C-alpha positions in Angstrom: 117.9 133.2 55.6 118.4 129.6 56.1 118.5 128.4 59.7 121.0 126.1 61.5 118.5 123.5 62.0 117.0 123.6 58.3 116.9 119.7 57.7 119.1 119.0 54.3 118.4 117.5 51.6 116.7 113.6 52.1 119.2 111.0 51.3 119.0 108.5 48.0 115.8 106.2 48.8 115.4 107.1 52.6 113.4 110.1 53.8 116.2 110.9 55.9 118.3 114.3 55.9 121.5 113.5 55.0 123.0 114.6 57.7 121.4 112.0 59.7 122.6 109.5 57.3 126.2 110.8 57.7 126.5 110.8 61.0 124.8 107.5 61.5 127.5 105.9 59.4 130.2 107.7 61.2 129.0 105.9 64.2 130.4 102.8 62.8 133.7 104.2 62.7 134.6 103.6 66.3 133.9 100.1 65.9 136.0 99.8 62.8 139.1 101.0 64.7 138.7 98.9 67.3 138.6 95.8 64.9 141.7 97.1 63.4 143.4 97.9 66.5 142.6 94.4 67.3 143.6 92.7 64.2 146.7 94.9 63.5 147.8 96.4 66.8 150.0 94.4 69.8 149.6 93.0 72.7 149.5 96.9 74.9 146.5 98.0 72.7 144.3 94.4 73.1 142.7 95.2 76.1 142.3 98.9 75.6 140.6 98.0 72.2 138.4 95.5 73.7 137.3 97.8 76.2 136.4 100.7 74.1 134.8 97.9 71.5 132.7 96.8 74.5 131.8 100.2 76.0 130.9 101.8 72.7 128.6 98.9 71.6 127.0 98.9 74.7 126.3 102.7 74.9 125.0 102.9 71.2 122.2 99.6 72.1 121.3 101.5 74.8 120.8 104.2 72.9 118.7 102.6 70.6 116.5 101.1 73.7 116.0 105.2 74.1 115.1 105.8 70.4 112.7 103.4 70.4 110.9 104.6 73.7 111.2 108.0 72.5 109.4 106.4 69.0 106.5 105.2 71.1 106.1 107.9 73.5 106.1 110.7 71.0 103.4 108.6 68.6 100.8 110.1 70.5 99.0 106.9 70.1 98.1 103.7 72.3 101.7 101.3 71.5 101.7 97.5 72.3 103.2 97.0 75.7 106.1 94.7 74.2 107.5 98.0 72.9 108.2 99.4 76.6 109.9 96.4 77.3 111.9 95.9 74.3 112.7 99.6 74.6 114.3 99.0 78.1 115.8 95.8 76.7 119.1 97.0 75.2 120.2 98.6 78.6 119.6 95.5 80.6 121.4 93.2 78.2 124.3 95.7 78.1 124.5 95.4 81.9 124.2 91.7 81.8 127.0 91.5 79.3 129.5 93.8 81.9 128.7 91.3 85.0 131.9 89.1 84.0 133.8 92.1 83.7 132.3 92.9 87.1 133.2 90.1 88.9 136.4 89.0 87.6 135.0 86.3 84.7 136.1 85.9 81.4 135.6 89.1 79.8 134.9 90.9 77.1 135.1 88.2 74.3 132.0 86.3 75.5 130.5 89.6 76.2 131.5 91.5 72.9 129.8 88.4 71.0 126.6 88.3 73.0 126.2 91.9 72.8 126.9 92.1 69.2 124.3 89.2 68.5 121.7 91.1 70.5 122.5 94.8 68.4 121.8 92.6 64.9 118.9 91.6 66.4 117.8 94.5 67.4 116.5 95.0 64.0 113.3 92.7 64.4 112.3 95.4 67.1 112.7 97.9 64.5 110.7 96.1 61.6 107.9 95.2 64.2 107.8 98.8 65.2 107.9 100.0 61.3 104.9 97.5 61.2 102.9 99.3 64.0 103.7 102.6 62.3 105.9 104.0 64.9 108.8 104.5 62.5 109.8 107.9 60.5 110.3 107.3 56.7 113.1 105.6 56.0 113.9 104.0 59.6 114.7 100.9 57.9 116.9 102.0 55.4 119.0 103.3 58.0 118.8 100.7 60.7 119.5 97.7 59.2 123.0 98.8 58.1 123.8 100.3 61.1 122.7 97.4 63.6 124.0 94.5 61.4 127.3 97.0 60.9 127.9 97.7 64.5 126.7 94.1 65.5 129.3 92.5 63.2 132.0 94.5 63.7 131.3 93.7 67.8 131.4 90.0 67.4 134.6 90.7 65.2 136.2 92.3 68.4 134.7 89.7 70.4 136.5 86.6 68.6 139.9 88.5 67.8 
């Protein structure tokens, strides 16, 4: 009898379960809808789309930091100290980019651009963690398109 937790066959060339790949790429859909709304929608939907786009990017970026923390903690090995700092970075960057909104400054365009660039730049941490042996097989095969995809979409939302 096959259980609900059994891993599905790996996706081509990644070593990750197909479900992980499918859900990872499905995670880009909210930001695709935000950019589509900003491009095709009217003024009435604009602020809502920008707010949702910011919130989603900030949440996913913070989640990524949690993944880094979890990978380091689960390794059972001594990990370089920079990883712990890098793991809390996404949450702090997300909080810092919310500051203009909280204080009545210009928001959310510049915050979205900064956040999008930081998300795309997070690939450096993913790559370094791989070189330290802390990531599962296929990690970069998933992280590269997801980080670049979310980063570019978030920048586009900020520039719309």
